[in-house]
N, C-alpha and C positions, 0 to 999 in steps of 0.2 A: 504494500500500500504506500503510495507516494503522497506526502503531505506538503502543502504549500502555504505560505503565509499571505493572508489577505490584509494588506496594510490599511485599507479603508475601514475594516472592522476590527483590526487588531486581534485577529483570530487565525488559527490554523485550520485548514480544510483539506479534505481528500481531493487530490488533483482531478479525479474523474468527475467531480461536481463543479469544476471551475474551467474558465477559459483564460488563456494568456493573451494579452494585448501587446504586440510588438511596439506599436506607436506610443503607448502609454508606459510600457516597461513594467507592467504589473499583472498579477492574477486577479480575477474577479469571479465570484460565485455566479454561475449561470442563472440560478433562480432568484438572485437579488440584484442583478446587473441594473435593471431599470430603476429600482428603488434607490440605488446608490448614485444615480444620475448619469448612466452610460447607455449607449445603444450600439447596435451593429449596423454599419452602413450597408445598404442593399447592393451598392455598386462595388465596393472594395472588400466586403466581408471582414472589415477591420472594426475594432471597437473604438469609439470616440466619446467624448463628454457630450452631454445633452446640449451644451451651449453651441455645439457645431451641427446640431440636427436641423435639417431643412426638408421640407416636403415638396415634391414635384407636382405638376399638374396631373400626373398619372398616379398620384397617391403613393409614390415611393418615398421611403425614409432614407435620406442620403446625407453624407457629410458635406458641408459647404465647400470644403477644399476640392472635392471631386467635381462639384458643379462648376466652381470658378475655373478649374483647370480645363474644362470642356467648353467654357465660354457661355454657360447658361446664365440667365438673369432672372430677377424676381419681378413678378407682376404686381398689380395694385392690390391683389388679395393676399400677397405674401407667399405665393407659390412660385416655384422655380420652373422655367421652361427654356427650351432651346430656341433662341431667336432665329437661327438658320433654318430650322424646321418650319417656322412661321413663314419665312421668306419663300421657302420651297413650295409651301401650300398655296401661297398667293400667286406664285408663278404658274401653278397648274390650272388656275381659273380661266 
């Protein structure tokens, strides 16, 4: 049995019940990840703090860094979209 230290909880956990985040450099319990303020980006499958959480027009939960890297922007409703896709759709009319 492998045991890992969860810094956010100041506790030791079985590693089978945890996930390691390379970007954060720490272990998090999978069943308490959201309560501790973290989410898994649907595009990168990496763990990020909730402060980096963004929702796309397609209801995907994605990290802002991945969206910005691809050139996505936020609309008036606070949802992220690909402006190039909008241009492509207008060109099809």
